[in-house]
N, CA, C and O atoms as CSV, one atom per row, in Angstrom:
chain,resi,resn,atom,element,x,y,z
A,1,UNK,N,N,19.322,7.584,9.639
A,1,UNK,CA,C,18.333,6.832,10.116
A,1,UNK,C,C,16.947,7.484,9.572
A,1,UNK,O,O,16.846,8.674,9.272
A,2,UNK,N,N,15.857,6.500,9.484
A,2,UNK,CA,C,14.624,7.190,8.538
A,2,UNK,C,C,13.689,7.332,9.501
A,2,UNK,O,O,13.890,6.837,10.610
A,3,UNK,N,N,12.434,8.089,9.193
A,3,UNK,CA,C,11.488,8.505,10.429
A,3,UNK,C,C,10.743,7.190,9.857
A,3,UNK,O,O,10.941,6.587,8.803
A,4,UNK,N,N,9.569,6.875,11.181
A,4,UNK,CA,C,8.746,5.983,10.956
A,4,UNK,C,C,7.859,5.824,9.828
A,4,UNK,O,O,7.407,4.708,9.574
A,5,UNK,N,N,7.521,6.985,9.019
A,5,UNK,CA,C,6.697,6.816,8.006
A,5,UNK,C,C,7.381,6.801,6.524
A,5,UNK,O,O,6.852,6.609,5.430
A,6,UNK,N,N,8.571,7.037,6.823
A,6,UNK,CA,C,9.613,6.747,5.222
A,6,UNK,C,C,9.744,5.436,4.958
A,6,UNK,O,O,10.073,4.697,5.886
A,7,UNK,N,N,9.535,4.943,3.765
A,7,UNK,CA,C,9.765,3.655,3.226
A,7,UNK,C,C,11.195,3.252,3.628
A,7,UNK,O,O,12.160,4.016,3.648
A,8,UNK,N,N,11.197,1.875,3.962
A,8,UNK,CA,C,12.870,1.225,4.324
A,8,UNK,C,C,13.639,1.460,2.978
A,8,UNK,O,O,13.211,1.485,1.824
A,9,UNK,N,N,14.898,1.625,3.473
A,9,UNK,CA,C,15.886,1.911,2.164
A,9,UNK,C,C,15.891,0.496,1.338
A,9,UNK,O,O,15.616,-0.526,1.967
A,10,UNK,N,N,16.201,0.416,-0.069
A,10,UNK,CA,C,16.253,-0.436,-0.786
A,10,UNK,C,C,17.184,-1.715,-0.158
A,10,UNK,O,O,16.784,-2.877,-0.237
A,11,UNK,N,N,18.290,-1.400,0.382
A,11,UNK,CA,C,19.136,-2.373,0.776
A,11,UNK,C,C,18.564,-3.292,2.178
A,11,UNK,O,O,19.059,-4.382,2.467
A,12,UNK,N,N,17.504,-2.684,2.931
A,12,UNK,CA,C,17.004,-3.144,4.017
A,12,UNK,C,C,16.090,-4.123,3.724
A,12,UNK,O,O,15.794,-4.896,4.636
A,13,UNK,N,N,15.441,-4.294,2.360
A,13,UNK,CA,C,14.263,-5.133,2.166
A,13,UNK,C,C,14.921,-6.679,2.066
A,13,UNK,O,O,16.082,-6.931,1.742
A,14,UNK,N,N,14.058,-7.478,2.367
A,14,UNK,CA,C,14.375,-8.788,2.467
A,14,UNK,C,C,14.744,-9.627,0.999
A,14,UNK,O,O,15.694,-10.355,0.710
A,15,UNK,N,N,13.448,-9.140,0.157
A,15,UNK,CA,C,13.342,-9.802,-0.957
A,15,UNK,C,C,13.078,-8.499,-2.271
A,15,UNK,O,O,12.487,-7.439,-2.061
A,16,UNK,N,N,13.632,-8.887,-3.493
A,16,UNK,CA,C,13.504,-8.016,-4.465
A,16,UNK,C,C,11.802,-7.729,-4.707
A,16,UNK,O,O,10.916,-8.582,-4.654
A,17,UNK,N,N,11.693,-6.710,-4.902
A,17,UNK,CA,C,10.364,-6.075,-5.155
A,17,UNK,C,C,9.807,-6.177,-6.795
A,17,UNK,O,O,10.118,-5.200,-7.476
A,18,UNK,N,N,9.244,-6.947,-7.292
A,18,UNK,CA,C,9.009,-7.122,-8.648
A,18,UNK,C,C,8.069,-5.563,-8.991
A,18,UNK,O,O,7.280,-4.932,-8.288
A,19,UNK,N,N,8.461,-5.391,-10.050
A,19,UNK,CA,C,7.816,-3.722,-10.364
A,19,UNK,C,C,6.495,-4.117,-11.434
A,19,UNK,O,O,6.544,-4.814,-12.448
A,20,UNK,N,N,5.324,-3.421,-10.832
A,20,UNK,CA,C,4.215,-3.562,-11.763
A,20,UNK,C,C,3.655,-2.019,-11.775
A,20,UNK,O,O,4.065,-0.962,-11.296
A,21,UNK,N,N,2.491,-2.420,-12.575
A,21,UNK,CA,C,1.922,-1.081,-12.616
A,21,UNK,C,C,0.382,-1.372,-13.148
A,21,UNK,O,O,-0.094,-1.179,-14.267
A,22,UNK,N,N,-0.255,-1.930,-11.894
A,22,UNK,CA,C,-1.674,-2.292,-12.040
A,22,UNK,C,C,-2.873,-1.302,-11.328
A,22,UNK,O,O,-2.534,-0.573,-10.395
A,23,UNK,N,N,-3.736,-1.305,-11.619
A,23,UNK,CA,C,-4.867,-0.705,-10.976
A,23,UNK,C,C,-5.479,-1.142,-9.807
A,23,UNK,O,O,-5.976,-2.232,-10.092
A,24,UNK,N,N,-5.766,-0.811,-8.358
A,24,UNK,CA,C,-6.490,-1.158,-7.356
A,24,UNK,C,C,-7.286,-0.623,-6.904
A,24,UNK,O,O,-7.714,0.348,-7.528
A,25,UNK,N,N,-7.772,-0.896,-5.867
A,25,UNK,CA,C,-8.153,-0.072,-4.678
A,25,UNK,C,C,-8.065,-0.430,-3.039
A,25,UNK,O,O,-8.186,-1.536,-2.510
A,26,UNK,N,N,-7.914,0.351,-2.663
A,26,UNK,CA,C,-8.021,0.413,-1.398
A,26,UNK,C,C,-9.370,0.736,-0.375
A,26,UNK,O,O,-9.906,1.843,-0.425
A,27,UNK,N,N,-9.815,-0.224,0.460
A,27,UNK,CA,C,-10.976,-0.097,0.939
A,27,UNK,C,C,-10.818,0.174,2.739
A,27,UNK,O,O,-10.460,-0.751,3.469
A,28,UNK,N,N,-11.080,1.293,3.177
A,28,UNK,CA,C,-10.466,1.528,4.246
A,28,UNK,C,C,-11.739,2.266,5.070
A,28,UNK,O,O,-12.786,2.634,4.537
A,29,UNK,N,N,-11.405,2.392,6.468
A,29,UNK,CA,C,-12.387,3.225,7.492
A,29,UNK,C,C,-13.449,2.336,8.031
A,29,UNK,O,O,-13.403,1.165,7.654
A,30,UNK,N,N,-14.482,2.716,8.920
A,30,UNK,CA,C,-15.470,2.215,9.610
A,30,UNK,C,C,-16.669,2.330,8.396
A,30,UNK,O,O,-17.635,1.569,8.342
A,31,UNK,N,N,-16.418,3.385,7.481
A,31,UNK,CA,C,-17.687,3.369,6.406
A,31,UNK,C,C,-17.007,2.631,5.152
A,31,UNK,O,O,-17.508,3.030,4.101
A,32,UNK,N,N,-16.154,1.808,4.999
A,32,UNK,CA,C,-15.531,1.324,3.920
A,32,UNK,C,C,-15.445,2.027,2.917
A,32,UNK,O,O,-16.040,1.648,1.908
A,33,UNK,N,N,-14.684,3.257,2.891
A,33,UNK,CA,C,-14.172,4.052,1.773
A,33,UNK,C,C,-13.327,3.560,0.927
A,33,UNK,O,O,-12.391,2.796,1.161
A,34,UNK,N,N,-13.650,3.990,-0.029
A,34,UNK,CA,C,-12.572,3.244,-1.390
A,34,UNK,C,C,-11.823,4.663,-1.961
A,34,UNK,O,O,-12.258,5.788,-2.206
A,35,UNK,N,N,-10.608,4.097,-2.040
A,35,UNK,CA,C,-9.417,5.094,-2.847
A,35,UNK,C,C,-8.902,4.069,-3.990
A,35,UNK,O,O,-8.639,2.868,-3.942
A,36,UNK,N,N,-8.862,5.009,-5.022
A,36,UNK,CA,C,-8.078,4.202,-6.309
A,36,UNK,C,C,-6.656,4.309,-5.983
A,36,UNK,O,O,-6.301,5.213,-5.227
A,37,UNK,N,N,-5.701,3.394,-6.523
A,37,UNK,CA,C,-4.370,3.405,-6.363
A,37,UNK,C,C,-3.778,2.548,-7.527
A,37,UNK,O,O,-4.376,1.692,-8.179
A,38,UNK,N,N,-2.661,2.897,-7.637
A,38,UNK,CA,C,-1.828,2.200,-8.649
A,38,UNK,C,C,-0.780,1.457,-7.987
A,38,UNK,O,O,0.072,1.978,-7.269
A,39,UNK,N,N,-0.869,0.211,-8.253
A,39,UNK,CA,C,0.033,-0.705,-7.476
A,39,UNK,C,C,1.700,-0.512,-8.248
A,39,UNK,O,O,1.823,-0.578,-9.471
A,40,UNK,N,N,2.640,-0.324,-7.514
A,40,UNK,CA,C,4.051,-0.138,-7.927
A,40,UNK,C,C,4.718,-1.405,-7.881
A,40,UNK,O,O,5.344,-1.873,-8.832
A,41,UNK,N,N,4.555,-2.050,-6.573
A,41,UNK,CA,C,5.392,-3.188,-6.703
A,41,UNK,C,C,4.401,-4.044,-5.759
A,41,UNK,O,O,3.599,-3.524,-4.982
A,42,UNK,N,N,4.599,-5.636,-5.965
A,42,UNK,CA,C,3.979,-6.581,-5.111
A,42,UNK,C,C,4.262,-7.868,-4.765
A,42,UNK,O,O,4.199,-8.656,-5.708
A,43,UNK,N,N,4.541,-8.303,-3.757
A,43,UNK,CA,C,5.305,-9.739,-3.314
A,43,UNK,C,C,4.215,-10.304,-2.626
A,43,UNK,O,O,3.104,-9.794,-2.479
A,44,UNK,N,N,4.694,-11.619,-2.130
A,44,UNK,CA,C,3.514,-12.044,-1.193
A,44,UNK,C,C,3.387,-11.790,0.164
A,44,UNK,O,O,2.521,-12.299,0.877
A,45,UNK,N,N,4.327,-10.929,0.567
A,45,UNK,CA,C,4.322,-10.203,1.738
A,45,UNK,C,C,3.324,-8.793,1.708
A,45,UNK,O,O,2.595,-8.405,2.621
A,46,UNK,N,N,3.513,-8.216,0.488
A,46,UNK,CA,C,3.301,-6.893,0.784
A,46,UNK,C,C,3.057,-6.219,-0.486
A,46,UNK,O,O,3.037,-6.919,-1.498
A,47,UNK,N,N,2.832,-4.722,-0.600
A,47,UNK,CA,C,2.927,-3.848,-1.658
A,47,UNK,C,C,2.953,-2.612,-1.416
A,47,UNK,O,O,2.416,-2.094,-0.438
A,48,UNK,N,N,3.760,-1.856,-2.533
A,48,UNK,CA,C,3.837,-0.336,-2.595
A,48,UNK,C,C,2.436,0.134,-3.348
A,48,UNK,O,O,2.011,-0.475,-4.329
A,49,UNK,N,N,1.930,1.006,-2.916
A,49,UNK,CA,C,0.675,1.868,-3.773
A,49,UNK,C,C,1.020,3.207,-3.904
A,49,UNK,O,O,1.880,3.700,-3.174
A,50,UNK,N,N,0.407,3.884,-4.807
A,50,UNK,CA,C,0.239,5.111,-5.068
A,50,UNK,C,C,-1.285,5.720,-5.108
A,50,UNK,O,O,-2.200,5.402,-5.867
A,51,UNK,N,N,-1.277,6.435,-4.334
A,51,UNK,CA,C,-2.795,6.909,-4.170
A,51,UNK,C,C,-3.200,8.154,-5.512
A,51,UNK,O,O,-2.650,9.240,-5.694
A,52,UNK,N,N,-4.229,7.586,-6.230
A,52,UNK,CA,C,-4.256,8.527,-7.169
A,52,UNK,C,C,-4.965,9.651,-6.944
A,52,UNK,O,O,-5.063,10.473,-7.855
A,53,UNK,N,N,-5.653,9.902,-5.545
A,53,UNK,CA,C,-6.021,11.207,-5.028
A,53,UNK,C,C,-5.710,11.350,-3.830
A,53,UNK,O,O,-5.812,10.416,-3.035
A,54,UNK,N,N,-5.270,12.560,-3.482
A,54,UNK,CA,C,-5.102,13.044,-2.155
A,54,UNK,C,C,-5.984,13.369,-1.433
A,54,UNK,O,O,-5.722,13.962,-0.386
A,55,UNK,N,N,-7.183,13.091,-1.769
A,55,UNK,CA,C,-8.488,13.315,-0.931
A,55,UNK,C,C,-8.319,11.970,0.125
A,55,UNK,O,O,-8.640,12.228,1.285
A,56,UNK,N,N,-7.999,11.008,-0.053
A,56,UNK,CA,C,-7.866,9.812,1.007
A,56,UNK,C,C,-6.509,9.789,1.405
A,56,UNK,O,O,-5.913,8.711,1.383
A,57,UNK,N,N,-5.833,11.006,1.829
A,57,UNK,CA,C,-4.757,10.534,1.970
A,57,UNK,C,C,-4.465,10.247,3.657
A,57,UNK,O,O,-3.351,9.912,4.060
A,58,UNK,N,N,-5.325,10.383,4.315
A,58,UNK,CA,C,-5.072,9.675,5.612
A,58,UNK,C,C,-5.368,8.203,5.896
A,58,UNK,O,O,-6.026,7.943,6.903
A,59,UNK,N,N,-4.990,7.322,5.188
A,59,UNK,CA,C,-5.327,5.784,5.247
A,59,UNK,C,C,-4.294,5.289,6.457
A,59,UNK,O,O,-3.117,5.625,6.588
A,60,UNK,N,N,-4.745,4.767,6.950
A,60,UNK,CA,C,-4.212,4.109,8.107
A,60,UNK,C,C,-4.640,2.453,8.852
A,60,UNK,O,O,-5.795,2.050,8.714
A,61,UNK,N,N,-4.013,1.933,9.319
A,61,UNK,CA,C,-4.723,0.638,10.124
A,61,UNK,C,C,-4.795,-0.302,9.156
A,61,UNK,O,O,-4.115,-0.455,8.141
A,62,UNK,N,N,-6.018,-1.124,9.748
A,62,UNK,CA,C,-6.315,-2.240,8.810
A,62,UNK,C,C,-6.985,-1.960,7.682
A,62,UNK,O,O,-7.826,-1.078,7.857
A,63,UNK,N,N,-6.908,-2.495,6.300
A,63,UNK,CA,C,-7.716,-1.806,5.314
A,63,UNK,C,C,-7.803,-3.326,4.439
A,63,UNK,O,O,-7.356,-4.387,4.873
A,64,UNK,N,N,-8.520,-3.130,3.050
A,64,UNK,CA,C,-8.040,-4.313,2.103
A,64,UNK,C,C,-7.669,-3.596,0.654
A,64,UNK,O,O,-8.243,-2.629,0.153
A,65,UNK,N,N,-6.554,-4.338,0.124
A,65,UNK,CA,C,-6.179,-3.753,-1.099
A,65,UNK,C,C,-7.264,-4.837,-2.183
A,65,UNK,O,O,-7.397,-6.053,-2.041
A,66,UNK,N,N,-7.721,-4.246,-2.905
A,66,UNK,CA,C,-8.668,-4.834,-4.086
A,66,UNK,C,C,-7.705,-5.082,-5.428
A,66,UNK,O,O,-7.190,-4.067,-5.895
A,67,UNK,N,N,-7.510,-5.966,-5.881
A,67,UNK,CA,C,-7.010,-6.295,-6.990
A,67,UNK,C,C,-7.640,-7.269,-7.797
A,67,UNK,O,O,-8.207,-8.225,-7.268
A,68,UNK,N,N,-7.600,-7.125,-9.033
A,68,UNK,CA,C,-8.199,-7.972,-10.229
A,68,UNK,C,C,-8.138,-9.484,-9.912
A,68,UNK,O,O,-8.871,-10.276,-10.504
A,69,UNK,N,N,-7.126,-9.926,-8.835
A,69,UNK,CA,C,-6.963,-11.551,-8.515
A,69,UNK,C,C,-7.599,-11.691,-7.066
A,69,UNK,O,O,-7.476,-12.698,-6.369
A,70,UNK,N,N,-8.257,-10.607,-6.727
A,70,UNK,CA,C,-9.015,-10.894,-5.442
A,70,UNK,C,C,-8.461,-10.129,-4.134
A,70,UNK,O,O,-7.302,-9.716,-4.108
A,71,UNK,N,N,-9.354,-9.960,-3.040
A,71,UNK,CA,C,-8.900,-8.780,-1.866
A,71,UNK,C,C,-7.741,-9.765,-0.979
A,71,UNK,O,O,-7.590,-10.943,-0.656
A,72,UNK,N,N,-7.083,-8.494,-0.836
A,72,UNK,CA,C,-6.205,-8.907,0.506
A,72,UNK,C,C,-6.138,-7.938,1.427
A,72,UNK,O,O,-5.704,-6.799,1.259
A,73,UNK,N,N,-6.675,-8.518,2.625
A,73,UNK,CA,C,-6.276,-7.756,3.812
A,73,UNK,C,C,-5.324,-7.257,3.973
A,73,UNK,O,O,-4.444,-7.733,3.257
A,74,UNK,N,N,-4.985,-6.419,4.640
A,74,UNK,CA,C,-3.501,-6.030,4.862
A,74,UNK,C,C,-3.634,-4.463,6.169
A,74,UNK,O,O,-4.693,-3.923,6.492
A,75,UNK,N,N,-2.466,-4.141,6.588
A,75,UNK,CA,C,-2.202,-3.304,7.409
A,75,UNK,C,C,-1.390,-2.039,6.871
A,75,UNK,O,O,-0.779,-2.313,5.838
A,76,UNK,N,N,-1.265,-1.031,7.206
A,76,UNK,CA,C,-0.191,0.143,6.477
A,76,UNK,C,C,0.984,0.173,7.357
A,76,UNK,O,O,1.025,0.785,8.424
A,77,UNK,N,N,2.157,-0.681,6.733
A,77,UNK,CA,C,3.395,-0.533,7.281
A,77,UNK,C,C,4.138,1.128,7.284
A,77,UNK,O,O,4.636,1.760,8.216
A,78,UNK,N,N,3.999,1.409,6.133
A,78,UNK,CA,C,4.381,3.200,6.212
A,78,UNK,C,C,3.673,3.923,5.126
A,78,UNK,O,O,2.997,3.475,4.200
A,79,UNK,N,N,3.978,5.128,5.444
A,79,UNK,CA,C,3.179,6.193,4.350
A,79,UNK,C,C,4.182,7.494,4.289
A,79,UNK,O,O,4.817,8.138,5.124
A,80,UNK,N,N,4.041,7.533,3.234
A,80,UNK,CA,C,5.059,8.472,2.702
A,80,UNK,C,C,4.475,9.641,1.427
A,80,UNK,O,O,4.495,9.228,0.267
A,81,UNK,N,N,4.075,10.777,1.640
A,81,UNK,CA,C,3.446,11.330,0.604
A,81,UNK,C,C,2.202,10.805,0.099
A,81,UNK,O,O,1.191,10.791,0.801
A,82,UNK,N,N,2.230,10.304,-1.277
A,82,UNK,CA,C,1.176,9.916,-1.988
A,82,UNK,C,C,1.433,8.457,-2.211
A,82,UNK,O,O,0.709,7.862,-3.009
A,83,UNK,N,N,2.639,7.658,-1.422
A,83,UNK,CA,C,2.838,6.210,-1.794
A,83,UNK,C,C,2.502,5.815,-0.129
A,83,UNK,O,O,2.693,6.591,0.807
A,84,UNK,N,N,1.998,4.518,-0.021
A,84,UNK,CA,C,1.572,3.634,0.799
A,84,UNK,C,C,2.063,2.368,1.184
A,84,UNK,O,O,1.208,1.518,0.935
A,85,UNK,N,N,3.345,1.761,1.816
A,85,UNK,CA,C,3.725,0.309,2.053
A,85,UNK,C,C,2.616,-0.494,2.688
A,85,UNK,O,O,1.978,-0.039,3.637
A,86,UNK,N,N,2.407,-1.561,2.226
A,86,UNK,CA,C,1.301,-2.381,2.661
A,86,UNK,C,C,1.807,-3.809,3.014
A,86,UNK,O,O,2.460,-4.463,2.201
A,87,UNK,N,N,1.482,-4.274,4.259
A,87,UNK,CA,C,1.981,-5.676,4.734
A,87,UNK,C,C,0.901,-6.625,4.740
A,87,UNK,O,O,0.241,-6.650,5.779
A,88,UNK,N,N,0.605,-7.328,3.916
A,88,UNK,CA,C,-0.588,-8.453,4.137
A,88,UNK,C,C,-0.797,-9.116,5.187
A,88,UNK,O,O,0.173,-9.188,5.941
A,89,UNK,N,N,-1.730,-9.632,5.507
A,89,UNK,CA,C,-2.106,-10.350,6.834
A,89,UNK,C,C,-2.584,-11.638,6.442
A,89,UNK,O,O,-2.960,-12.443,7.295
């Protein structure tokens, strides 16, 4: 069994995750703090991102993923080290 903060095992996923490597930003917190990220995979339902700085490692709750195609409101599904799983709202 995995801890709640661990990503789901690959066989538990409902859909394949297309791999990408694009820059993005997470906007979070009551002061709209910005954290730079690299998007590692992206689907209609969510994304896995890697934080490029550990300064903003306390990301949680509701936030916005800013991509070149536009902003996506989302919530944190899991967080493990410098990787964050996001579920789009």
